[in-house]
N, C-alpha and C positions, 0 to 999 in steps of 0.2 A: 445291887446287880451283880455281885460276886467278884468285882475288881478292886484291886489295893487304890486307897484314896488318893495316893500319890499320882496313879495314872490319869485319873480322872480331871484332878485339877493342875496337873503339870507341877507338881510342889515336891517333887523327889530332888530337894536342893539345900544347899548350905546358905545361910547368910552370912555374909563376909561384911564384918563393919570397920569401914576406912576412916582414919583420922587424917585429915588434909590440911597442909599449911597454906596460908591464905594466897600463895603465888600458884597453888595447882587448881585452879578453876577448870583446867581441861580434864580432870579426874572426876568431875561430877556427874558422869554418865557412864552408862554400859559401854558404849563405843570408846570412850576416852580411856576407861580401865583396860578395855581390848587392845587399843594402840600402845599403851604403856607397857602392857605384858608382851606384845609382839616384839617390842624394842629391846626390853630386858632378856628376852630368851631368844633373841635374834631369828624371829620367825616372821612368815608374812602376814600382813595384816589384810583380811578380805575386805575390800573396798565395798562401803555401802552405798547401793544405787537404788533409789527410791523408784517405785512404780510411778509413771508419768500420767497424771490424770488430765485427760483432754477436756477442754470446756465444751459443755453442751448448751448452754444458755450463755447471753451476752450480759447479764448484769452485772455491773461493776460501781464502785463507789471511788472518787477521785481522791486523791492523799495531796496534802501540800506539806512540804516539810520547813517548817520556819524555824526550826533549831536544826540547822544542818549539821553543826559541828557536834552537837550531843547524839545526835540519830542521823547517823549517816547512810543508812539503809533501812527502808521499810517496804516490807512484802505483805500483800493482804489478798484476800479471795472471798468471794461471796459463795456459799451453797444454799440452795434453796429446796424446799419440801422435804426436809429430813422428818424422821419419826423419833423424838426424843424420848419417847416413853418406852423404847426399847431398854431392857435391861443390860446392864454392863455385864459382859461374860465374866464366868466365874475365875477362869485363867488370869484376865486382867485385873480382877478385883483383888485376886492373890497377890500378883506381881506388886501392885500399889501398896497393900497391906503389909506385905514383908519388907517395902522400902519405907514404911513409915507414913504414908498418904492414905488418907481417908477417903473411901468412894463417895461421889456426891451424885452425879448424873452422868449418863453416857458420854457427854460432850465433853463435860470437865475431865471426866477420867481419860477420855482419849488425848486430850492436850497435856496432861499429867504424866500419861504413860510415854508419850514421845519426848517429853523433857526429860525424863529418865533415861530412855534410850540412847538420845542423841545430845543432850545437853543444852537444847535451846528452849528456853521458856516461850510459850506461845499465850496469847488472850484470846478469847473467843465473846463475841459481843452477839445480842441478839439483834439481827440486821433492821428489824421492824421497828426498833426503838431507837434507830439513829437517824439524824436529819441533816441532809446535805453532804458536803466533802469532809474527810477526817483530815486534822490538822494536828501536826506534832509542834508544840508551842511551850513557851514558859507563861505563868498566870498573866491576867491582864487587871490590875489592882488586886483587890480582895475578893477570891473566888472560893466557893465552898463544894464540897464533894460528899456525898453519902457513900460509905464503902460497902464492900460486899458483906461485912461483918455488921451493917445496917448502923454503924457510928459515923455521925458528920463531922467533918473535919475543916478548919480553914487552912487552904493551901498557901504553904510558904512560897516567897517569891522565887527561889531557886529550884523548885521542884518541877520537873519536865512532865507535861501533860499530853494525853491524847484527847482530843476534843473534836466535837462535830460544829456546825454551824451555831447551834443553841447554847452548848455548855460543856464544862469539862467531863470526859466519860471515865477517864482512869488515870492513875498516877503511873507514869511510864516506868515500866520494869518493877514496880513495887505490888499494887494492888488495884483491881478492876472496881467500877463504881456499881453500886446497887442498882440503879435504875437503867442501866443498859445490859444487866447479865443475863445470861441464860437461864430459862425457868422451864417447867413442865408446858408452858404454853408455846415455848419458842417453836418456829417452823422454818426459819430461814437465819442463816448464820452468817457473821463476818469474822474472819479469821486474820488476826495479826501475828506476824512473825518479823520481828524488828532486831536489829543490832543497835543497842545503847551503849555509849561509851561508859566504861566503869567510872570515870571521873564525874560523870554526870548523875550516877546513881550512889556512890559510896556516902554513907552517912545519913543520907534523906531518909531511909527506912526508920532509923532509930529515932530521927526527930518526932515521929508520930508513934513511936512505942511499938512499931512493927519488925517483925522479921519473917518473910516468906521465901520459898523456895526459889522464886523467881528472883528477889533482891540478892538473895545469898549468891546466885550464878552470875548475874549482871555485874555486881560489885567486884567479882573476881575474873571477869571478862570471859565472855562466851566466842565461839569460834565466828568470825565476821563473814564467813563463807558457808554457813550451815543454814541459814535462813530459808533458802530455796528448798533446799532438801526436807527440812522439818516440815513445811506448808504442803509438799506433795505426800509426806508420810501421815498427816494429819488427814488430808484430803482421802487418801485411799482407806484409812481406817473408818473415817466416818461415812463413806459412801457404801463400804463393804458392810458395816454393820447396821447403819441407820437409813440407808439409802439415800436420795436427793440428787440433786443435778449442779454441778459444779460450773462456775463462771471462769472466767480467764483471771490468770494472775497479772496483779497490777504491782510494779515495782517503781519506787522512788529512791534516788541515791544520790549521795555526794562523794564521789569517787575519789577525790584527795583525801578524805577524811576517815577512809576505811582502811584500818592497820594492814600494812604488808608483812609477809613472812620476811 
């Protein structure tokens, strides 16, 4: 069409490869790096304020924090009637590719994109595959989970779980389960944005031979006040790209265990 490719896909950019020590989990996002550069160069940091997505439906799923010390904040929201067959925009696929993340589908790509922007890992379930309230708990006896990579594992007694009334759905902060994952048939989604304590996540991924973008951040500590911002940002992108109707945001928290500045 007679334009430079870099204009079309917003790729007139450099890739800067950072090596971070384990205590600098705050720099595992664009916003974290911007904050660091602002301090080093004595510049003002533009505060990131997400667009607030008002609820247009009243569909909710209740949450029970049975492991309040390990997960002191859990925020969630349902979005119904999305079109998951929308192709991820080229600009977003390029941003993910340049950051070493493979494009999967529009919903997973949005969650990964927001994680790179703000540093908050998110997990998105197919809401129609969930049963009853969501519980954050430790295993009850010997429980198994089929992971997103389709391998089945027996869950260690110290591994924090996201579960519904029937079964474990995901290993908190590590990896989601195959049976509740988003697919090309998904119409309604359940978005999780949580703060898991680093000590609840450290070492757990390695026991299963896993290393995920999510565990990498939770082990090092994510911002305990970023969960609301991240879920609003994901909601904004989902609705602008895939359509849909958002339900109200549900939050459960244990204030005394949330780290203070």
